Every structure is written in C-alpha cells, then in structure tokens.
N, C-alpha and C positions, 0 to 999 in steps of 0.2 A: 504494500500500500504506500503510495507516494506521500511523504511528509507534507504537511501544509500548516501554515501559521494559524488558520482558523480552528484546527483540531490539534492542540498541543500533545494529546496522548499518543499520536502516531509520529511525532517528531523526535528525531535522534540527532545529536550533534556528533561529529566525527572529524576525520581528516581526509582530505582529498590529496592523494599522492600520485606522482607521475614516475614511470620507470622507463629506462631505455630498453630493457629486455623484459617485456610484459609476460612472456611465457615462463621465464625463470621466476619472476616475482610471484606470479599466481600459483605456481607449483609450491613455492616456499610458504606463501600465505595460506594456501589450502591446508597444508600440513599443520601450520601453527594454529589455525582455527578448527582443527579436528574435523575437516570435511571428509577424510578418508575412513574414519571409524564407522562401524555399523551398529546402530544408526548414527548418522553424523550429528555433531553438536551444532554446527552452523552450515548453512548452504549459501553459495555465492549466486547472486542475482544481479542483473543489469537494472539500474534505476536512474532516474533523473534526480540530480542532487544540486544543491547550492542555488544561489540567486539567478544563475544563468541556465538552470536545468541541464547541467552537464551530464552526459551519459557516463556512468561509472559502474564498476563492479562493487557490490555491497555485500557484506557478510550478514546474514539474517539468522537469528536463532531458530534452529530446526525443530525443537521440541515444543511446538505451539501449545499442546495440551497442558504442559506444565505451567504455563503462564496464568492459568485460571485456578490452580491448585492452592490450598492453604499454604501460607508462607511466601508465596510469590509477591513481590513488592514492585509497584510502579515507580519508575524514576520520572517523576512528574514534569520536571523541566527539560528532560531529554538529554541532560549532560551526565553521562555515566561517571565522570570524574567527581561529581558532587554527591554521588550516592553514598549514603552513610550506612554501610553494611553492619548488621549486628555483630558484636564481638563474641568470640567463643568463651570468654571469661565470665 
C-alpha cells in the first residue's frame, strides 16, 4: 500500500539508497532482510517513494498476520528509529 500523508498509519520513513551494482546490492540486502528463509521475514516490492514518487525496491514485513496479534505495536509516526521497544528487564 502506497504511503500517503492523509493516512499516517501506512507511512514509513526510511532511506533511499543508490548502488552502482544493483544486482550485488539486492543479493546482499535480501540476505540481510531474511528474504531467503522459509517463510521469509521480509519481501522486496517495487513502490513509489518520496516526494517525487521515485520507483524503488522496498522491504515489507512478510508476516502480515502477526501485525494484528496481541503484543504487536504500531509505530504511529512511521519512524522506526523513534520506536520505544519494551525492555526485557
């Protein structure tokens, strides 16, 4: 689902990166994002991002059913860096 300012619950902030060797970069990023495990943790999708609707590969959480389970928490502002995860202590 394309992020939009009118619906902040589907907006996520991230980074737009450019690579000289996209094949190598995607291979490494797919491994980092656990796209190769079964079932995968993330899936790579093409989306329009940013103020200019740039087409980009985006990693999307693949276990959608877990997002509605008890304990799942919304990052309301879309900035994962601001997420205050509960501590184990």
